[in-house]
DSSP file (Angstrom, degrees, kcal/mol; ACC not computed):
  #  RESIDUE AA STRUCTURE BP1 BP2  ACC     N-H-->O    O-->H-N    N-H-->O    O-->H-N    TCO  KAPPA ALPHA  PHI   PSI    X-CA   Y-CA   Z-CA
    1    1 A M    >         0   0    0      0, 0.0     3,-1.4     0, 0.0    21,-0.0   0.000 360.0 360.0 360.0  -4.7  -80.1   -7.6   86.6
    2    2 A S  T 3   +     0   0    0      1,-0.3     0, 0.0     3,-0.0     0, 0.0   0.727 360.0  62.1 -71.2 -19.6  -80.2   -4.1   87.9
    3    3 A N  T 3  S+     0   0    0      2,-0.1    -1,-0.3     0, 0.0     2,-0.2   0.455  79.9 108.7 -86.2   1.6  -78.6   -5.2   91.2
    4    4 A L  S <  S-     0   0    0     -3,-1.4     3,-0.1     1,-0.1     0, 0.0  -0.555  70.3-126.0 -77.6 140.3  -75.4   -6.3   89.4
    5    5 A T        -     0   0    0     -2,-0.2     5,-0.1     1,-0.1    -2,-0.1  -0.597  32.9 -97.1 -83.3 147.7  -72.3   -4.2   90.0
    6    6 A P    >>  -     0   0    0      0, 0.0     3,-1.0     0, 0.0     4,-0.8  -0.260  31.4-117.5 -61.5 152.4  -70.5   -2.9   86.9
    7    7 A I  G >4 S+     0   0    0      1,-0.3     3,-0.6     2,-0.2    49,-0.1   0.826 110.1  62.2 -65.0 -33.5  -67.5   -4.9   85.9
    8    8 A H  G 34 S+     0   0    0      1,-0.3     3,-0.5     2,-0.2    -1,-0.3   0.762 104.7  49.3 -67.4 -21.9  -65.0   -2.1   86.5
    9    9 A Q  G <4 S+     0   0    0     -3,-1.0    -1,-0.3     1,-0.2     3,-0.2   0.714 112.7  47.7 -83.1 -21.3  -65.9   -2.0   90.2
   10   10 A A  S << S+     0   0    0     -4,-0.8    46,-0.4    -3,-0.6    -1,-0.2  -0.037  71.8 120.5-110.8  31.2  -65.5   -5.8   90.5
   11   11 A V  S    S+     0   0    0     -3,-0.5    46,-0.6     1,-0.2    45,-0.4   0.922  86.7  27.1 -63.8 -45.4  -62.1   -6.3   88.8
   12   12 A Q  S    S+     0   0    0     -3,-0.2    -1,-0.2    44,-0.1     2,-0.2   0.508 111.4  79.3 -97.4  -5.8  -60.3   -7.8   91.7
   13   13 A S  S    S-     0   0    0      1,-0.1    43,-0.6    -4,-0.1     2,-0.2  -0.499  91.1 -86.5 -97.2 171.2  -63.3   -9.3   93.5
   14   14 A F  E     -A   55   0A   0     -2,-0.2     2,-0.3    41,-0.1    41,-0.2  -0.479  39.7-148.6 -75.9 146.4  -65.1  -12.6   92.6
   15   15 A L  E     -A   54   0A   0     39,-3.2    39,-2.5    -2,-0.2     2,-0.1  -0.875   9.4-127.7-114.5 148.1  -67.9  -12.5   90.1
   16   16 A T     >  -     0   0    0     -2,-0.3     4,-2.0    37,-0.2     5,-0.2  -0.376  33.1-102.8 -83.9 171.4  -71.0  -14.7   89.9
   17   17 A I  H  > S+     0   0    0     35,-0.4     4,-2.4     1,-0.2     5,-0.2   0.817 122.3  57.4 -65.9 -29.3  -71.9  -16.6   86.9
   18   18 A E  H  > S+     0   0    0      2,-0.2     4,-2.3     1,-0.2    -1,-0.2   0.904 105.8  49.6 -66.7 -41.6  -74.6  -14.0   86.1
   19   19 A H  H  > S+     0   0    0      2,-0.2     4,-2.5     1,-0.2    -2,-0.2   0.935 112.8  46.6 -61.0 -46.4  -72.0  -11.3   86.0
   20   20 A V  H  X S+     0   0    0     -4,-2.0     4,-2.4     1,-0.2    -2,-0.2   0.919 112.1  50.3 -64.5 -43.1  -69.7  -13.3   83.7
   21   21 A A  H  X>S+     0   0    0     -4,-2.4     5,-2.5     1,-0.2     4,-0.5   0.898 111.5  49.1 -61.6 -40.3  -72.7  -14.2   81.4
   22   22 A E  H ><5S+     0   0    0     -4,-2.3     3,-0.6     1,-0.2    -1,-0.2   0.914 113.1  46.1 -66.3 -42.2  -73.7  -10.5   81.2
   23   23 A E  H 3<5S+     0   0    0     -4,-2.5    -2,-0.2     1,-0.2    -1,-0.2   0.850 115.2  45.8 -70.4 -33.8  -70.2   -9.3   80.4
   24   24 A L  H 3<5S-     0   0    0     -4,-2.4    -1,-0.2    -5,-0.2    -2,-0.2   0.468 109.7-123.5 -87.8  -1.1  -69.6  -12.0   77.8
   25   25 A L  T <<5S+     0   0    0     -3,-0.6     2,-0.3    -4,-0.5    -3,-0.2   0.890  73.8 110.0  60.7  42.8  -73.0  -11.4   76.2
   26   26 A H  S   <S-     0   0    0     -5,-2.5    -1,-0.2    -6,-0.2     2,-0.1  -0.811  72.0 -91.4-133.6 175.3  -74.1  -15.0   76.7
   27   27 A T     >  -     0   0    0     -2,-0.3     4,-1.7    -3,-0.1     5,-0.1  -0.432  33.7-113.8 -84.8 164.6  -76.6  -16.9   78.8
   28   28 A T  H  > S+     0   0    0      1,-0.2     4,-2.5     2,-0.2     5,-0.2   0.832 117.8  59.5 -66.8 -30.8  -75.7  -18.4   82.1
   29   29 A E  H  > S+     0   0    0      2,-0.2     4,-2.2     1,-0.2    -1,-0.2   0.894 104.1  50.3 -63.3 -39.0  -76.3  -21.9   80.6
   30   30 A W  H  > S+     0   0    0      2,-0.2     4,-1.7     1,-0.2    -2,-0.2   0.918 111.0  48.3 -64.7 -43.4  -73.6  -21.2   78.0
   31   31 A V  H  X S+     0   0    0     -4,-1.7     4,-0.6     1,-0.2    12,-0.2   0.911 110.8  51.6 -64.2 -41.5  -71.2  -20.1   80.8
   32   32 A E  H >X S+     0   0    0     -4,-2.5     3,-1.0     1,-0.2     4,-0.6   0.897 107.8  52.0 -61.6 -39.7  -72.0  -23.3   82.7
   33   33 A S  H >< S+     0   0    0     -4,-2.2     3,-0.6     1,-0.3    -1,-0.2   0.841 107.7  52.4 -66.9 -31.0  -71.4  -25.4   79.7
   34   34 A K  H 3< S+     0   0    0     -4,-1.7     9,-2.3     1,-0.2    -1,-0.3   0.557 104.7  57.7 -80.2  -6.8  -67.9  -23.8   79.3
   35   35 A C  H << S+     0   0    0     -3,-1.0    -1,-0.2    -4,-0.6    -2,-0.2   0.553  81.3 111.7 -95.1 -10.2  -67.1  -24.6   82.9
   36   36 A R  S X< S-     0   0    0     -3,-0.6     3,-1.1    -4,-0.6     7,-0.0  -0.271  73.7-126.5 -66.7 150.6  -67.6  -28.3   82.5
   37   37 A R  T 3  S+     0   0    0      1,-0.2    -1,-0.1     5,-0.1    -3,-0.0   0.825 108.4  58.9 -65.8 -32.1  -64.6  -30.6   82.8
   38   38 A R  T 3  S+     0   0    0      3,-0.1    -1,-0.2     2,-0.0     2,-0.2   0.564  80.3 107.6 -78.4  -5.6  -65.3  -32.2   79.5
   39   39 A C  S <  S-     0   0    0     -3,-1.1    -5,-0.1     1,-0.1    -6,-0.0  -0.512  74.9-133.1 -68.3 138.3  -65.1  -28.9   77.7
   40   40 A C  S    S+     0   0    0      1,-0.3    -1,-0.1    -2,-0.2    -6,-0.0   0.800  98.9  18.1 -68.3 -27.7  -61.9  -28.8   75.7
   41   41 A D  S    S-     0   0    0     -7,-0.0    -1,-0.3    25,-0.0    -3,-0.1  -0.628  87.5-164.5-141.6  78.8  -61.0  -25.3   77.0
   42   42 A P        -     0   0    0      0, 0.0    -7,-0.2     0, 0.0    -8,-0.1  -0.256  25.9-106.7 -72.1 152.9  -63.0  -24.5   80.2
   43   43 A I        -     0   0    0     -9,-2.3     2,-0.3   -12,-0.2    16,-0.1  -0.562  41.6-110.7 -70.3 134.9  -63.4  -21.1   81.7
   44   44 A P        +     0   0    0      0, 0.0    11,-0.3     0, 0.0     2,-0.3  -0.523  53.1 155.2 -70.8 132.8  -61.3  -20.8   84.9
   45   45 A F        -     0   0    0     -2,-0.3     2,-0.4     9,-0.1     9,-0.2  -0.933  37.2-124.6-149.1 171.0  -63.4  -20.6   88.0
   46   46 A H  E     -B   53   0B   0      7,-3.0     7,-3.0    -2,-0.3     2,-0.5  -0.984  19.9-134.1-125.0 131.2  -63.3  -21.3   91.7
   47   47 A N  E     +B   52   0B   0     -2,-0.4     2,-0.4     5,-0.2     5,-0.2  -0.738  24.3 175.1 -85.3 125.7  -65.7  -23.6   93.6
   48   48 A V  E >   -B   51   0B   0      3,-2.8     3,-1.9    -2,-0.5     2,-0.4  -0.861  67.3 -58.3-128.8  95.9  -67.0  -22.1   96.8
   49   49 A G  T 3  S-     0   0    0     -2,-0.4    -1,-0.0     1,-0.3     0, 0.0  -0.561 119.4 -19.7  67.9-124.7  -69.5  -24.5   98.2
   50   50 A N  T 3  S+     0   0    0     -2,-0.4     2,-0.4    -3,-0.1    -1,-0.3   0.320 122.2  94.3 -93.6   6.3  -72.2  -24.9   95.5
   51   51 A H  E <   -B   48   0B   0     -3,-1.9    -3,-2.8   -35,-0.0     2,-0.6  -0.777  64.0-144.9-107.2 143.2  -71.2  -21.7   93.8
   52   52 A R  E     -B   47   0B   0     -2,-0.4     2,-0.4    -5,-0.2   -35,-0.4  -0.924  22.4-169.8-101.5 123.4  -68.9  -21.0   90.9
   53   53 A L  E     -B   46   0B   0     -7,-3.0    -7,-3.0    -2,-0.6     2,-0.3  -0.908   2.6-157.9-117.5 145.5  -67.0  -17.8   91.3
   54   54 A F  E     -A   15   0A   0    -39,-2.5   -39,-3.2    -2,-0.4     2,-0.5  -0.875  14.4-141.7-122.4 149.4  -64.9  -16.1   88.7
   55   55 A V  E >>  -A   14   0A   0     -2,-0.3     4,-2.1   -11,-0.3     3,-0.7  -0.964  20.3-140.2-107.3 126.1  -62.0  -13.6   88.7
   56   56 A W  H 3> S+     0   0    0    -43,-0.6     4,-3.1    -2,-0.5     5,-0.2   0.845  99.3  56.6 -60.5 -36.4  -62.4  -11.2   85.8
   57   57 A S  H 3> S+     0   0    0    -46,-0.6     4,-2.1     1,-0.2    -1,-0.3   0.887 109.3  47.3 -63.4 -36.7  -58.7  -11.1   84.9
   58   58 A E  H <> S+     0   0    0     -3,-0.7     4,-2.1     2,-0.2    -1,-0.2   0.900 113.8  47.2 -68.9 -40.8  -58.7  -14.9   84.6
   59   59 A V  H  X S+     0   0    0     -4,-2.1     4,-2.5     2,-0.2    -2,-0.2   0.913 111.5  51.1 -66.0 -41.9  -61.8  -14.9   82.4
   60   60 A F  H  X S+     0   0    0     -4,-3.1     4,-2.4     1,-0.2    -2,-0.2   0.919 110.5  48.5 -62.2 -44.0  -60.4  -12.1   80.3
   61   61 A N  H  X S+     0   0    0     -4,-2.1     4,-1.8    -5,-0.2    -1,-0.2   0.874 110.4  52.8 -63.0 -37.0  -57.2  -14.0   79.8
   62   62 A W  H  X S+     0   0    0     -4,-2.1     4,-1.1     2,-0.2    -2,-0.2   0.915 110.4  47.2 -63.1 -43.3  -59.2  -17.1   78.8
   63   63 A V  H  < S+     0   0    0     -4,-2.5     3,-0.4     1,-0.2    -2,-0.2   0.927 115.0  44.7 -65.3 -44.6  -61.2  -15.1   76.2
   64   64 A T  H  < S+     0   0    0     -4,-2.4    -1,-0.2     1,-0.2    -2,-0.2   0.766 118.0  43.4 -74.5 -23.9  -58.1  -13.5   74.7
   65   65 A S  H  < S+     0   0    0     -4,-1.8    -1,-0.2    -5,-0.2    -2,-0.2   0.524  86.8 108.9 -99.1  -5.2  -56.1  -16.8   74.6
   66   66 A S  S  < S-     0   0    0     -4,-1.1     2,-0.0    -3,-0.4   -25,-0.0  -0.424  81.1 -96.9 -72.1 147.5  -58.8  -19.1   73.4
   67   67 A P        -     0   0    0      0, 0.0     2,-0.5     0, 0.0    -1,-0.1  -0.341  32.2-136.6 -66.6 142.2  -58.4  -20.3   69.8
   68   68 A K        -     0   0    0     -3,-0.1     2,-0.5    -2,-0.0     0, 0.0  -0.878  13.7-137.8-100.6 126.0  -60.3  -18.5   67.1
   69   69 A F        -     0   0    0     -2,-0.5     2,-0.6     2,-0.0     0, 0.0  -0.708  13.6-155.6 -86.1 129.2  -62.0  -20.6   64.6
   70   70 A I        -     0   0    0     -2,-0.5     2,-0.5     0, 0.0    -2,-0.0  -0.918   5.1-157.7-107.9 121.3  -61.7  -19.4   61.0
   71   71 A H        -     0   0    0     -2,-0.6     2,-0.2     3,-0.0     3,-0.0  -0.840  13.5-132.9-100.6 130.6  -64.3  -20.5   58.6
   72   72 A S        -     0   0    0     -2,-0.5     2,-0.3     1,-0.1    -1,-0.0  -0.483  28.8-103.6 -78.3 152.6  -63.6  -20.4   55.0
   73   73 A R        -     0   0    0     -2,-0.2     2,-0.4     1,-0.0    -1,-0.1  -0.560  32.8-139.1 -74.5 136.2  -66.1  -18.9   52.6
   74   74 A H        -     0   0    0     -2,-0.3     2,-0.4    -3,-0.0    -1,-0.0  -0.793  18.6-167.0 -96.3 138.7  -68.1  -21.4   50.7
   75   75 A R        -     0   0    0     -2,-0.4     2,-0.2     0, 0.0     0, 0.0  -0.926  25.2-106.7-124.2 152.8  -68.8  -20.8   47.1
   76   76 A R        -     0   0    0     -2,-0.4     2,-0.2     1,-0.1     0, 0.0  -0.488  35.3-118.1 -74.3 143.6  -71.2  -22.5   44.8
   77   77 A R        -     0   0    0     -2,-0.2     2,-0.1     1,-0.1    -1,-0.1  -0.540  27.3-120.2 -79.2 149.0  -69.8  -24.8   42.2
   78   78 A T     >  -     0   0    0     -2,-0.2     4,-2.2     1,-0.1     5,-0.2  -0.393  25.4-107.9 -81.3 166.0  -70.4  -24.0   38.6
   79   79 A K  H  > S+     0   0    0      1,-0.2     4,-2.8     2,-0.2     5,-0.2   0.859 120.7  56.5 -63.0 -35.0  -72.2  -26.3   36.2
   80   80 A K  H  > S+     0   0    0      2,-0.2     4,-2.2     1,-0.2    -1,-0.2   0.914 107.8  47.3 -62.7 -42.3  -68.9  -27.1   34.5
   81   81 A E  H  > S+     0   0    0      2,-0.2     4,-2.0     1,-0.2    -2,-0.2   0.901 112.8  48.8 -65.6 -40.9  -67.4  -28.3   37.9
   82   82 A I  H  X S+     0   0    0     -4,-2.2     4,-2.3     1,-0.2    -2,-0.2   0.925 112.3  48.1 -64.5 -44.8  -70.5  -30.3   38.7
   83   83 A D  H  X S+     0   0    0     -4,-2.8     4,-2.6     1,-0.2    -2,-0.2   0.882 109.6  53.2 -64.0 -38.2  -70.4  -32.0   35.3
   84   84 A A  H  X S+     0   0    0     -4,-2.2     4,-2.3     2,-0.2    -1,-0.2   0.895 109.8  48.1 -64.1 -39.7  -66.7  -32.7   35.6
   85   85 A V  H  X S+     0   0    0     -4,-2.0     4,-2.4     2,-0.2    -2,-0.2   0.919 112.1  49.0 -66.4 -43.2  -67.3  -34.5   38.9
   86   86 A R  H  X S+     0   0    0     -4,-2.3     4,-2.4     1,-0.2    -2,-0.2   0.913 111.9  48.8 -62.2 -42.1  -70.1  -36.5   37.5
   87   87 A K  H  X S+     0   0    0     -4,-2.6     4,-2.5     1,-0.2    -1,-0.2   0.908 111.3  49.6 -64.9 -41.7  -68.1  -37.5   34.5
   88   88 A A  H  X S+     0   0    0     -4,-2.3     4,-2.2     2,-0.2    -1,-0.2   0.888 111.6  49.0 -64.8 -38.6  -65.1  -38.5   36.8
   89   89 A K  H  X S+     0   0    0     -4,-2.4     4,-2.4     2,-0.2    -2,-0.2   0.905 111.4  49.5 -66.7 -41.0  -67.5  -40.6   39.0
   90   90 A A  H  X S+     0   0    0     -4,-2.4     4,-2.3     2,-0.2    -2,-0.2   0.915 112.3  47.6 -64.1 -42.6  -69.0  -42.3   35.9
   91   91 A T  H  X S+     0   0    0     -4,-2.5     4,-2.2     1,-0.2    -1,-0.2   0.899 112.5  49.1 -64.5 -40.7  -65.5  -43.1   34.6
   92   92 A K  H  X S+     0   0    0     -4,-2.2     4,-1.9     2,-0.2    -2,-0.2   0.883 110.0  52.0 -66.4 -38.2  -64.4  -44.4   38.0
   93   93 A L  H  X S+     0   0    0     -4,-2.4     4,-1.5     1,-0.2    -2,-0.2   0.924 112.3  44.7 -63.8 -45.3  -67.6  -46.6   38.2
   94   94 A W  H  <>S+     0   0    0     -4,-2.3     5,-0.6     1,-0.2    -2,-0.2   0.857 112.7  51.7 -69.3 -33.8  -67.0  -48.1   34.8
   95   95 A A  H  <5S+     0   0    0     -4,-2.2    -1,-0.2     1,-0.2    -2,-0.2   0.847 106.6  54.1 -70.7 -32.0  -63.3  -48.6   35.6
   96   96 A S  H  <5S+     0   0    0     -4,-1.9     2,-0.2    -5,-0.2    -1,-0.2   0.831  98.7  72.7 -73.1 -30.8  -64.1  -50.4   38.8
   97   97 A K  T  <5S-     0   0    0     -4,-1.5     2,-1.7    -5,-0.1     0, 0.0  -0.598  92.5-122.6 -80.0 146.9  -66.4  -52.9   37.1
   98   98 A D  T   5 +     0   0    0     -2,-0.2     2,-0.3     2,-0.0    -3,-0.1  -0.338  68.9 126.3 -89.0  57.2  -64.5  -55.4   35.0
   99   99 A L      < -     0   0    0     -2,-1.7    -2,-0.0    -5,-0.6     0, 0.0  -0.802  61.5-140.6-112.5 154.7  -66.3  -54.5   31.8
  100  100 A N  S    S+     0   0    0     -2,-0.3     2,-0.2     2,-0.1    -1,-0.1   0.381  71.4 108.4 -91.6   3.8  -64.8  -53.5   28.5
  101  101 A L        -     0   0    0     -7,-0.1    -2,-0.2     4,-0.0     3,-0.0  -0.556  57.9-148.5 -83.1 146.8  -67.5  -50.9   28.0
  102  102 A Q    >>  -     0   0    0     -2,-0.2     4,-1.8     1,-0.1     3,-0.6  -0.744  29.2-109.4-104.7 158.3  -66.7  -47.2   28.2
  103  103 A P  H 3> S+     0   0    0      0, 0.0     4,-1.6     0, 0.0     5,-0.1   0.863 120.6  55.8 -57.2 -35.6  -69.2  -44.6   29.5
  104  104 A A  H 3> S+     0   0    0      1,-0.2     4,-0.6     2,-0.2    -3,-0.0   0.871 105.6  51.6 -65.8 -35.4  -69.5  -43.2   25.9
  105  105 A D  H X4 S+     0   0    0     -3,-0.6     3,-0.7     1,-0.2     6,-0.4   0.885 106.9  53.6 -66.7 -38.8  -70.5  -46.7   24.7
  106  106 A Y  H 3< S+     0   0    0     -4,-1.8    -1,-0.2     1,-0.2    -2,-0.2   0.871 108.6  49.1 -63.6 -36.9  -73.2  -47.0   27.3
  107  107 A E  H 3< S+     0   0    0     -4,-1.6    -1,-0.2    -5,-0.2    -2,-0.2   0.584  90.1 104.5 -81.0  -9.9  -74.8  -43.8   26.3
  108  108 A S  S <X S-     0   0    0     -3,-0.7     4,-1.0    -4,-0.6     3,-0.4  -0.337  77.7-124.9 -73.1 156.4  -74.8  -44.7   22.6
  109  109 A D  H  >>S+     0   0    0      1,-0.2     5,-1.4     2,-0.2     4,-1.2   0.752 102.9  69.6 -71.7 -24.1  -78.1  -45.7   20.9
  110  110 A A  H  45S+     0   0    0      1,-0.2    -1,-0.2     2,-0.2     3,-0.1   0.893 103.3  41.3 -64.1 -39.8  -76.7  -49.0   19.7
  111  111 A L  H  45S+     0   0    0     -6,-0.4    -1,-0.2    -3,-0.4    -2,-0.2   0.812 114.3  50.5 -79.3 -29.6  -76.4  -50.5   23.2
  112  112 A T  H  <5S-     0   0    0     -4,-1.0    -1,-0.2    -6,-0.1    -2,-0.2   0.613 106.7-123.3 -84.8 -11.3  -79.7  -49.1   24.5
  113  113 A G  T  <5S+     0   0    0     -4,-1.2    -3,-0.2    -3,-0.1    -4,-0.1   0.714  76.5 121.1  79.7  20.7  -81.6  -50.4   21.4
  114  114 A L      <       0   0    0     -5,-1.4    -4,-0.2     1,-0.2    -5,-0.1   0.251 360.0 360.0 -99.9  12.7  -83.0  -47.0   20.5
  115  115 A S              0   0    0     -6,-0.6    -1,-0.2    -5,-0.1    -5,-0.1   0.492 360.0 360.0 -79.8 360.0  -81.5  -46.9   17.0
């Protein structure tokens, strides 16, 4: 990689895939995957024979205009929240069956024969 020219010298000239990968801090395989037609937002490039050549201003515009994914923070549920969900599922299960029993009746000792 020592034979690569710095990006500020190659602003208006074509860049190879290695240059682009180095500047974007990714591998060449990642850059190739972002050049595929089936990619939802491909990197702009120019085909010259078997080579893909890039113009840095186009790549820079692609980077700055690409959508940024925002991930929400996940938090652990409390035991109260977990118990409330379980209780709601149990109630929904009993309501879906055509039984006259309630969840509280099922848990009683009279029905289980443990009295």
